[in-house]
C-alpha positions in Angstrom: -33.7 62.7 9.8 -30.8 62.9 12.4 -30.6 60.0 14.5 -28.7 59.3 17.9 -25.2 57.8 17.8 -25.0 54.2 19.2 -22.3 53.8 21.6 -23.0 50.1 22.8 -20.0 47.9 21.9 -22.2 44.9 21.9 -24.6 46.1 19.2 -21.7 47.7 17.3 -19.9 44.3 17.3 -22.9 42.5 15.4 -22.5 42.1 11.8 -24.8 43.9 9.3 -27.2 42.4 6.8 -27.0 43.3 3.1 -28.9 46.5 2.2 -31.7 46.6 -0.5 -33.4 49.5 -2.2 -35.9 49.5 0.8 -33.1 51.0 2.9 -33.0 54.2 1.0 -34.5 55.9 4.0 -31.7 54.7 6.3 -29.0 56.1 4.0 -30.8 59.2 3.8 -31.0 59.4 7.8 -27.4 58.2 7.8 -26.3 61.0 5.6 -28.3 63.7 7.7 -26.6 62.2 11.0 -23.4 62.4 9.3 -23.8 66.0 8.1 -24.9 66.9 11.8 -21.7 65.3 13.2 -19.3 66.8 10.4 -17.1 68.3 13.1 -16.4 65.2 14.9 -16.3 62.3 12.2 -15.3 61.9 8.4 -17.4 58.7 8.1 -20.4 56.6 9.4 -22.0 53.1 9.2 -25.6 52.5 9.5 -25.1 50.5 12.7 -23.6 53.8 14.3 -27.3 55.1 14.1 -29.0 51.7 15.4 -29.4 49.9 12.0 -27.6 46.8 11.1 -27.3 47.3 7.4 -24.4 47.4 5.0 -24.4 51.2 4.4 -21.8 53.7 4.9 -21.3 57.4 4.2 -18.0 59.1 4.0 -16.2 62.3 3.0 -14.8 61.7 -0.4 -12.6 64.7 -0.6 -15.2 67.0 0.1 -18.2 65.2 -1.4 -20.4 63.0 0.9 -20.6 59.4 -0.6 -23.0 56.7 0.2 -22.2 53.1 -0.5 -24.6 50.1 -0.2 -23.0 46.6 0.6 -19.4 47.8 0.1 -16.7 45.2 -0.4 -13.1 45.6 -0.7 -11.9 43.4 -3.6 -8.4 44.5 -3.6 -6.0 46.2 -1.3 -2.3 46.7 -1.0 0.3 48.8 1.0 -0.4 47.8 4.4 0.6 50.2 7.4 -0.3 50.7 11.1 -2.0 53.8 12.1 -4.3 55.2 15.0 -7.9 55.8 14.7 -10.7 57.2 16.8 -14.5 56.5 16.3 -17.5 58.8 17.2 -19.2 55.6 18.6 -16.4 54.7 20.9 -14.1 56.6 23.3 -10.2 56.6 22.7 -7.8 56.1 20.0 -6.7 52.6 18.9 -4.0 51.1 16.7 -5.0 49.3 13.6 -3.8 48.1 10.3 -5.1 49.7 6.9 -4.2 49.5 3.3 -2.9 52.5 1.4 -4.7 51.3 -1.9 -8.2 49.9 -2.2 -10.5 48.7 -4.7 -14.2 48.8 -3.5 -17.3 47.0 -5.2 -20.6 48.7 -3.9 -24.0 49.8 -5.2 -24.8 53.5 -5.5 -27.9 55.5 -4.3 -29.7 54.3 -7.5 -28.4 50.6 -6.7 -26.2 50.9 -9.6 -23.2 48.4 -9.2 -19.9 50.4 -9.1 -16.1 49.5 -8.7 -13.8 52.3 -7.6 -10.2 52.6 -6.6 -9.4 54.6 -3.4 -6.1 55.5 -1.9 -4.6 57.5 1.3 -7.0 59.0 3.7 -10.2 58.4 1.8 -9.2 54.4 1.7 -8.5 54.6 5.5 -12.1 56.0 6.1 -13.8 53.4 3.9 -11.9 50.6 5.5 -12.9 51.9 9.1 -16.6 52.1 7.9 -16.6 48.6 6.3 -15.2 47.4 9.5 -18.3 48.7 11.2 -20.4 46.8 8.8 -18.6 43.5 9.7 -18.9 44.1 13.3 -15.2 44.9 13.7 -14.4 47.4 16.4 -11.0 48.9 16.5 
């Protein structure tokens, strides 16, 4: 189900709780909402639809990918960039890493570890920041 986008910075600045298999419907709602907003965004976190759970979805080179409880376990190649956000107005400067390794669970709650680089890595870092209550 497509949900409304949250714009309240006080809500978005709160840390999200660990997700469990009981949060599968939230992941499906997040994916539906992401699909409905595809023209204006490349990733979303569950708190953007009003649910403070560590779930993200992002465009992974043309494939929508869901991650439960993503955690960056390695990073390198720091750089400065500018980003916008569907939940917040304007563009802001932020620091990101060119290469990251992420530990997460997939839709079947199978543990995975995967490496990402470039634009995809930047999207994931932005969404993980949302889960941590970090606003750019």
